[in-house]
N, C-alpha and C positions, 0 to 999 in steps of 0.2 A: 325061203320067202321072207320078205321084209314086212315090217309093221310100220305104218305111218299113222300117228295119232296126233290130232289137233286138240289142244286143250283151250277151251274158251272160258275165260273168267266170267263169272256171273255179273250181271248188272248190279248196281249198288242198291243198298237199302240203308235205312237210318242206322242200323247196327254197325255197318262199315264206317259210318261217319263218327260213331261214338266209340269205336274200338271195343265192342263187346265180344267176349269169348263165346265161341260155339253157340251162337244165337240163331234160332230158326225163324227169323222175321222174314216176311215176304218183301218183295220189291216195294219201294216207296214210289210216289208219283214221279219223282225225278228219274228214278231207275227205269220205270216203265217207259217214260218219254225217251230216255237215252237209247233203250233197246229198240223202240219203234223207229227212231231216227237212224240207227245203225243197221236195221233190217235189210235195206237194199244192198249193202256191202256184205253183210254176214250171211245172207240167204244162200250163198254158194256152199256154205258148210252143210246144208241139207243133202248134198250129194254123197256124204259119207255113207258107207255101206252099213255101218253099225253106229248108232248114236246113243250115248249114255249121259247120265248126269248124276251129280251128288244128290242125295235124297232131300236136301233142304228145300224149303218153299222158294227161296230166292233162285236157286238153280233150276228147279222145275219150271218156274214162271218165266225165267229168261229163255229157256228152251221153247216154251209155248209161244211167247211173244215173237220169237224168230221163226216159228213154224217148223221147228226141228223134230218134234215128237220124240224126245229122248227117253230111254229106259232108265229108271232110277236104279242105282247100284249102291247097296248099303256099304260096300267096301270103300266107296268114294266119299264117305261122310268126313266132315272136318274133324280135327283132333278133339278127342274127348277131354274136356277141361274139368271134369269132376265137379267139385263144389264151387268152382269159379264160373261155371256156365252162366251166361247171361249178364255177368258183371263186367264193368269196364276195368281197364288196366289201372286207372286211378283209384277206383274203389278197392281193388285187391291190394294195390301197393300201400294204401293207407291202413288197411286192416292187417296185412301179412307181409310187411316189407322184406323180412329175411327169407320167406318162402319164395317171393318173386325173384330175389337175388339168386337163390339156389337154382330155380327153374331156368333163369336166363343163362347161368354159367355152366350148368351140368345138363347136357342133352339126354342123359339117362334118368334124370329125376322126374318125379311127378308129385310134387308136394300138394297139389290140388286133389289128389286121389283119383285122377283120371289116367290118361295115356301120356307116356313120356314122348318127347320129340323123336327119339330114336325108334320107339315102337310105332309111332305114327308114320314116319318115313318108311319103315319096313313094311307096314300094311299097304301103303300106297304103292311101293315097289313090287310087292307081291301081286297086286292087281295089274300093274303094268306088264309084268312078266307073263301073265296068263292071257293076255289079249291075243286073239287069233290073227294069223297073217292074212292080210288082204292086199292084193295089188289093186291098182286103180284108185278109187276115191278114198280108201282108207277108213279110219275110225275118228270119231269125235267124242269128246266128253266136256260137258258144261260143268264147271267145278268151282268150288270156293277158292279164293286166292290162296289160302293156306294149303289146299290140296295141290294146286299148281306149283307152289314153292316146294312142297315135299316131293313131287314128281321130278322137278328139276334137280333137286339135291340128289335123289336116288339115281336118276339117269346119268348125271355127270360125275357121280361118285365124289361129290364135293364134301368137304368137312362139315360136320353138323352146324357149327357156328355161322356158316354161310347162309343158313335159313333166314336169319334176321337181316341179311343184306340184300335179299331179293324183293323187289317191289313189283307187285302184280296189279296192274290197273284194271278196273272194271271193263268188260267187253274186249280185253286184249286176247290175242290168239298166239299160242305157243305151239310149235310143231316139234314132236319127238319122233325119231326114226330108230327102229331096232333092226340091225343087220348082224347076222351071225351071233345073236345073243347079247349084243352090246348096244346100248342106247347112245344116241347123239342128238344134239340140239340143232335144229335148222332155223335160221333167221331168214324170213322172207320179206321182200320189199314191195 
């Protein structure tokens, strides 16, 4: 049996605009408005037989605004950024420029004391691989953009540096399909 999983990127919040690491801020007013405006198009996602979300406030609220009633999954949390949590890239770069360089160059490093990129992608991949097979409407997960990027990296078996080259927009939908134990990306128009 196949697995069809739609990944819905959470609506935006001020932390997305400020590039804050691993920040659990709720949707801002603009994010609420964008989600409400998108609801007539995205309401079709409620047909999914199982609906999940990252445990962040932003993801839970996106699911609520869209009427999806998703179940929070701790394994879908964003990358653990350790002591960099809640700080902007600019703040961290000013305070620890060499650590940022190491972090960007080596996907196995975690100079912030949290989770390495490789560990994060492996965690998300483990969650993907344990999804039950459902024909029909499939599965849905409302997730942070970083989680969507990690899922794509894992599914496509792309090299780790590709993570930095994937741009996930708020409220975008990505479809992954697992057939015979292998994942593929489906682009829908």
